[in-house]
C-alpha positions as CSV (number, residue, x, y, z in Angstrom):
1,M,21.0,68.8,89.7
2,Q,19.1,65.7,90.5
3,S,16.5,66.3,87.7
4,R,19.3,66.8,85.3
5,G,21.0,63.4,86.3
6,V,17.7,61.7,86.0
7,T,17.2,63.3,82.5
8,L,20.7,62.1,81.5
9,E,20.1,58.6,82.8
10,E,16.7,58.4,81.0
11,G,18.4,59.6,77.7
12,K,21.1,57.1,78.2
13,E,18.5,54.5,78.7
14,R,16.6,55.4,75.6
15,S,19.8,55.5,73.7
16,S,20.6,52.0,74.8
17,Q,17.2,50.7,74.1
18,S,17.3,52.1,70.5
19,K,20.7,50.5,69.6
20,P,19.2,46.9,68.9
21,F,16.7,48.4,66.3
22,R,19.4,49.6,64.0
23,P,20.7,46.4,62.6
24,L,17.2,45.3,62.1
25,R,16.4,48.4,60.1
26,L,19.5,47.8,58.0
27,L,18.5,44.2,57.5
28,V,14.9,45.3,56.3
29,L,16.6,47.8,54.0
30,F,18.9,45.4,52.6
31,F,16.0,42.9,51.8
32,A,14.0,45.8,50.3
33,L,16.9,46.6,48.0
34,C,17.4,42.9,46.9
35,V,13.6,42.7,46.0
36,V,13.8,45.9,44.0
37,F,17.0,44.8,42.3
38,S,15.6,41.3,41.6
39,V,12.4,42.8,40.0
40,I,14.5,45.1,37.9
41,S,16.6,42.2,36.8
42,I,13.7,39.8,35.8
43,Y,12.0,42.8,33.9
44,T,15.3,43.4,32.0
45,V,16.1,39.9,31.1
46,K,12.6,39.2,30.1
47,H,12.4,42.1,27.7
48,F,15.8,42.5,26.6
49,G,18.2,39.9,27.8
50,I,17.0,36.6,26.4
51,E,17.0,37.9,22.7
52,S,20.5,39.1,23.0
53,M,21.7,35.9,24.8
54,V,19.9,33.7,22.1
55,T,21.6,35.9,19.4
56,T,24.9,35.3,21.0
57,M,24.5,31.6,21.5
58,S,23.2,31.2,17.9
59,S,26.0,33.1,16.4
60,N,28.7,31.2,18.4
61,F,27.1,27.8,17.6
62,Q,29.1,25.3,15.6
63,P,27.1,22.5,13.8
64,C,28.4,19.0,14.2
65,Y,27.7,18.4,10.5
66,Y,29.0,19.8,7.3
67,E,26.5,22.3,5.9
68,E,26.7,22.6,2.2
69,P,26.7,26.0,0.5
70,G,23.4,27.2,-0.9
71,G,24.7,27.2,-4.6
72,L,23.8,25.0,-7.6
73,D,26.7,22.6,-6.8
74,K,24.8,20.7,-4.0
75,W,22.0,19.9,-6.5
76,I,24.0,18.6,-9.2
77,R,26.9,16.9,-7.4
78,P,26.3,13.1,-7.0
79,P,26.1,11.7,-3.6
80,L,29.6,11.3,-1.9
81,S,28.4,8.0,-0.5
82,L,25.8,5.6,-1.7
83,I,25.0,4.6,1.9
84,H,22.0,6.4,3.4
85,N,19.2,5.6,5.9
86,M,16.2,6.4,3.8
87,S,13.4,4.0,3.8
88,D,12.1,2.7,0.3
89,K,9.2,5.1,0.6
90,E,11.5,8.1,1.3
91,L,13.9,6.9,-1.4
92,L,11.3,6.6,-4.2
93,W,9.8,9.9,-3.3
94,R,13.2,11.7,-3.4
95,A,14.2,10.1,-6.7
96,S,11.0,11.2,-8.3
97,F,12.0,15.0,-8.2
98,V,11.9,16.4,-11.7
99,P,13.1,19.8,-12.9
100,R,10.6,21.7,-14.8
101,I,13.0,23.5,-17.1
102,K,14.5,21.1,-19.6
103,D,17.6,23.1,-20.5
104,Y,20.4,22.5,-17.9
105,P,22.1,25.9,-16.6
106,Y,25.5,24.2,-16.6
107,P,27.5,22.0,-19.0
108,R,26.0,18.5,-18.1
109,I,27.7,15.3,-19.3
110,P,25.2,12.7,-19.5
111,K,26.2,9.4,-17.9
112,I,25.0,5.8,-18.2
113,A,24.1,4.1,-14.9
114,F,25.1,0.5,-15.0
115,M,23.0,-1.3,-12.3
116,F,24.1,-4.8,-11.2
117,L,21.4,-7.1,-9.5
118,T,23.2,-9.8,-7.9
119,K,23.3,-12.1,-4.8
120,G,26.8,-11.4,-3.9
121,P,30.2,-11.4,-5.9
122,L,30.7,-10.1,-9.3
123,P,32.9,-12.8,-10.7
124,L,33.2,-11.1,-14.1
125,A,34.3,-7.8,-12.6
126,P,37.9,-7.9,-14.2
127,L,36.2,-8.0,-17.7
128,W,33.9,-5.1,-16.9
129,E,37.0,-3.1,-15.4
130,R,38.6,-3.5,-19.0
131,F,35.3,-2.3,-20.5
132,F,35.1,0.8,-18.3
133,K,38.7,1.8,-18.3
134,G,39.3,5.4,-19.7
135,H,35.6,6.4,-19.6
136,E,35.2,7.3,-15.9
137,K,33.2,10.6,-16.6
138,L,30.6,8.9,-18.7
139,F,29.2,6.2,-16.4
140,S,28.2,5.4,-12.8
141,I,27.9,2.0,-11.2
142,Y,25.3,0.7,-8.6
143,I,25.2,-2.8,-7.1
144,H,22.2,-4.5,-5.3
145,S,23.2,-7.6,-3.5
146,L,22.1,-9.5,-0.4
147,P,22.3,-7.3,2.7
148,S,24.7,-9.8,4.3
149,Y,27.1,-9.6,1.5
150,Q,30.4,-7.7,2.2
151,P,32.2,-6.7,-1.2
152,Q,35.9,-7.2,-1.2
153,F,36.7,-4.7,-4.1
154,P,40.1,-2.9,-3.8
155,P,40.0,1.0,-3.6
156,S,41.3,1.1,-7.1
157,S,38.3,-0.7,-8.6
158,V,35.4,1.0,-10.3
159,F,33.1,-1.2,-8.2
160,Y,34.6,0.0,-4.8
161,G,31.9,1.7,-2.6
162,R,29.1,1.3,-5.2
163,Q,26.9,-1.0,-3.1
164,I,23.5,0.5,-2.3
165,P,21.4,-0.2,0.8
166,S,19.5,-3.3,-0.2
167,Q,17.0,-5.9,0.9
168,V,16.5,-9.7,0.1
169,S,14.8,-10.1,-3.3
170,E,13.2,-13.4,-4.5
171,W,13.0,-14.6,-8.2
172,G,9.5,-14.2,-9.5
173,R,8.2,-12.2,-6.6
174,M,7.5,-8.5,-6.2
175,S,10.6,-8.1,-4.1
176,M,12.6,-8.6,-7.2
177,C,11.0,-5.6,-8.9
178,D,11.4,-3.7,-5.5
179,A,15.2,-4.3,-5.9
180,E,15.1,-3.0,-9.4
181,R,13.1,0.1,-8.4
182,R,15.8,0.5,-5.6
183,L,18.6,0.5,-8.0
184,L,16.7,3.0,-10.3
185,A,15.9,5.3,-7.4
186,N,19.6,5.4,-6.1
187,A,20.9,6.1,-9.6
188,L,18.5,8.8,-10.2
189,L,19.9,10.8,-7.2
190,D,22.8,11.6,-9.5
191,I,21.3,14.1,-11.9
192,S,23.8,13.3,-14.5
193,N,22.6,9.9,-15.1
194,E,20.7,9.9,-18.3
195,W,20.3,6.2,-19.1
196,F,19.9,3.2,-16.8
197,I,20.9,-0.4,-17.7
198,L,19.8,-3.4,-15.5
199,L,22.5,-6.2,-15.4
200,S,23.2,-9.4,-13.6
201,E,26.5,-10.8,-12.3
202,S,26.4,-13.2,-15.4
203,C,26.2,-10.3,-18.1
204,I,29.0,-9.2,-20.3
205,P,29.3,-6.4,-22.8
206,L,29.7,-7.3,-26.5
207,Y,31.1,-4.0,-27.9
208,K,33.6,-1.4,-26.5
209,F,32.3,1.4,-24.2
210,S,32.3,4.2,-26.8
211,F,30.1,2.2,-29.2
212,V,27.7,1.2,-26.5
213,Y,27.5,4.8,-25.1
214,H,26.7,6.4,-28.5
215,Y,24.2,3.6,-29.4
216,I,22.3,4.2,-26.2
217,M,22.5,8.0,-26.0
218,K,21.3,8.4,-29.6
219,S,18.3,6.1,-29.1
220,K,14.9,7.6,-29.5
221,H,13.4,4.6,-27.6
222,S,13.8,2.8,-24.3
223,F,14.7,-0.8,-24.6
224,M,12.1,-3.1,-22.9
225,G,10.3,-6.0,-24.3
226,A,6.5,-5.8,-24.0
227,F,4.7,-8.2,-26.3
228,D,1.4,-9.8,-26.2
229,D,1.8,-13.5,-25.5
230,R,-1.6,-15.1,-26.1
231,G,-0.5,-18.6,-24.8
232,P,-0.5,-20.0,-21.2
233,F,2.8,-18.2,-20.2
234,G,1.5,-14.8,-21.2
235,R,-2.2,-14.1,-21.1
236,G,-2.7,-17.4,-19.1
237,R,-1.0,-15.6,-16.2
238,Y,-3.5,-12.7,-16.2
239,N,-5.8,-12.3,-13.2
240,E,-9.1,-10.7,-14.0
241,N,-9.2,-9.1,-10.6
242,M,-6.6,-6.6,-12.1
243,A,-9.4,-5.0,-14.2
244,P,-10.3,-2.3,-14.9
245,L,-6.9,-0.7,-14.1
246,V,-5.2,-3.5,-16.1
247,N,-7.2,-5.0,-18.9
248,I,-6.2,-8.3,-20.6
249,T,-5.6,-6.6,-23.8
250,K,-2.8,-4.5,-22.4
251,W,-1.2,-7.5,-20.6
252,R,2.3,-7.7,-21.6
253,K,5.4,-9.9,-21.2
254,G,9.0,-9.0,-21.5
255,S,12.6,-9.7,-20.3
256,Q,13.5,-8.5,-16.8
257,W,16.8,-7.0,-18.3
258,F,16.0,-3.5,-19.6
259,E,17.7,-0.2,-20.6
260,V,15.5,2.9,-20.0
261,N,16.2,6.6,-20.3
262,R,15.7,9.0,-17.3
263,K,12.1,10.0,-18.0
264,L,10.9,6.4,-18.1
265,A,13.1,5.5,-14.9
266,I,11.2,8.3,-13.1
267,T,7.9,6.9,-14.3
268,I,8.8,3.5,-12.8
269,V,10.0,4.8,-9.4
270,E,7.0,7.1,-9.0
271,D,4.3,4.4,-9.6
272,T,1.9,3.9,-6.6
273,K,-1.1,2.8,-8.8
274,F,0.0,-0.4,-10.5
275,H,2.5,-1.8,-7.9
276,P,-0.1,-2.8,-5.3
277,I,-2.3,-4.4,-8.0
278,F,0.7,-6.6,-9.4
279,E,1.9,-7.4,-5.8
280,R,-1.6,-8.7,-5.0
281,Y,-2.7,-10.5,-8.0
282,C,0.6,-11.5,-9.9
283,R,2.1,-14.3,-7.9
284,P,3.9,-17.6,-9.1
285,A,2.9,-19.0,-11.6
286,C,2.6,-15.3,-12.6
287,Y,6.2,-14.0,-12.4
288,V,5.8,-10.5,-11.8
289,D,9.4,-9.4,-12.9
290,E,8.3,-10.6,-16.5
291,H,4.9,-8.5,-16.5
292,Y,4.9,-5.6,-14.2
293,F,7.1,-3.0,-16.0
294,P,6.1,-4.2,-19.5
295,T,2.5,-3.9,-18.8
296,M,2.7,-0.7,-16.9
297,L,4.7,1.1,-19.4
298,T,2.6,-0.3,-22.3
299,I,-0.4,1.5,-20.7
300,Q,1.4,4.7,-19.8
301,A,4.2,5.3,-22.5
302,A,3.9,2.6,-25.3
303,N,5.2,5.0,-27.8
304,V,8.6,5.3,-26.3
305,L,9.4,1.5,-26.0
306,A,11.4,-0.2,-28.6
307,N,9.8,-3.5,-27.5
308,R,13.0,-5.4,-27.4
309,S,15.9,-5.7,-24.9
310,I,19.4,-5.3,-26.1
311,T,20.7,-8.0,-23.7
312,W,21.0,-11.4,-25.6
313,V,20.0,-14.7,-24.0
314,D,19.8,-18.2,-25.5
315,W,16.5,-19.9,-24.8
316,S,16.9,-22.7,-27.3
317,R,17.9,-25.3,-24.7
318,G,14.4,-25.0,-23.0
319,G,13.6,-24.9,-19.3
320,A,12.7,-22.0,-17.0
321,H,16.1,-20.4,-17.2
322,P,18.3,-19.4,-20.3
323,A,21.5,-21.3,-21.2
324,T,24.6,-20.7,-19.1
325,F,28.0,-20.5,-20.9
326,G,31.2,-21.7,-19.5
327,R,35.0,-21.9,-20.4
328,N,34.5,-24.2,-23.4
329,D,31.8,-22.1,-25.0
330,I,34.0,-19.0,-25.4
331,T,35.2,-18.8,-28.9
332,E,35.3,-16.3,-31.6
333,E,32.7,-18.3,-33.7
334,F,30.4,-18.0,-30.6
335,F,30.6,-14.2,-30.6
336,N,30.3,-14.0,-34.3
337,R,26.9,-15.9,-33.7
338,V,25.9,-13.8,-30.9
339,R,26.5,-10.5,-32.5
340,G,25.6,-11.3,-36.1
341,G,22.5,-12.6,-38.0
342,H,20.0,-10.1,-36.4
343,T,17.8,-7.6,-37.9
344,C,15.9,-5.0,-35.7
345,L,14.8,-1.5,-35.8
346,Y,16.8,1.3,-34.3
347,N,15.3,4.7,-34.4
348,N,12.7,3.4,-36.8
349,R,15.4,2.0,-39.2
350,N,16.6,-1.4,-39.9
351,S,19.8,-2.2,-38.2
352,S,22.1,-5.2,-37.9
353,V,23.1,-4.3,-34.3
354,C,20.5,-5.5,-32.1
355,V,22.2,-6.6,-28.9
356,L,24.9,-4.8,-26.8
357,F,25.1,-7.2,-23.8
358,A,24.8,-11.0,-23.4
359,R,24.0,-13.5,-20.6
360,K,24.4,-15.9,-18.8
361,F,28.1,-16.5,-18.3
362,A,29.6,-18.7,-15.7
363,P,32.6,-17.7,-13.5
364,S,34.8,-20.3,-15.4
365,S,34.3,-18.2,-18.5
366,L,36.3,-15.3,-17.2
367,E,39.8,-16.3,-18.3
368,P,38.7,-17.2,-21.9
369,L,36.7,-13.9,-22.0
370,L,39.7,-11.9,-21.1
371,Q,41.7,-13.7,-23.9
372,M,39.0,-12.5,-26.2
373,V,39.7,-9.0,-25.2
374,D,43.4,-9.4,-25.6
375,S,42.8,-10.9,-29.1
376,K,40.5,-8.0,-30.1
377,V,37.5,-10.2,-30.6
378,L,35.9,-8.1,-27.9
379,E,37.3,-4.7,-28.6
380,Y,37.7,-3.1,-25.2
């Protein structure tokens, strides 16, 4: 009996001694299971989970910008806004894109880009509104002004929202040519623009839109003066450091106001060879806006130049700038003189219609000019 009691007591003692070890075993087992589960989870996510997660996230992601469809429309539709953040270098590069196939795979309606180079307001805008009215599908407008200028055109105006990102330009400096190239480059972004006309705030049209449109569209040549002036204001401005790229025999002078087709416009904006030479060596009293384009295009594409401008100016009064016409100058006789008495070549044939635009007209001329429209002297 005693031995049995001792045995029972010893068993009870062993049993009581083993109880504290059970929670420890469970805890160890729990940690072991956690480790195993973690290893399995990491392995699964690493090899399977990330791809599925990325796929899910990508499919549910909504871009914060409008992504255009991948059809032809995004290439042929003109920019919805002329405002962009491209640098000049980026803009000129983008504008130089040229399709290699000449035939367009859609019914393209060629347009004329009217490019206004101005410091600020367009005081003759109401006259141009009359000129453009009813021909909205055949033209586009671009305005380069001082960056600080804020236009006040109403939404109903053809000039509303047509101002491009601009920079300060100085007469006679390369910055003036840069402004002109900036206008061309922005206009080239619209694939429908086929001709490009440079105008100032003092320019006016001399004929109705339909006549101007057909005259320009049917021309085999671009209109830019490029003549060899052997005097002090021509060859006298040449810098021999321009050779051999620009030889004095190819040095040309011409009007700043030009009318060029799309191919020639691209030639102008893609130039990286002549620009630095003229920027460095043609400075006042060499006025680069009179020599850069005429000389460059004579070297590269002389056969497509009409060697004349179709923008009329009056230099008869002398001085560094042409005559300006105000209220009292605007008469029927004045326009008969401006539009008549000329002979020129148009598509290699003699023509009496040699100018389509004229300058310089002061703001005070607006009212009598509108009267000329009402009286059908200016038929638009």
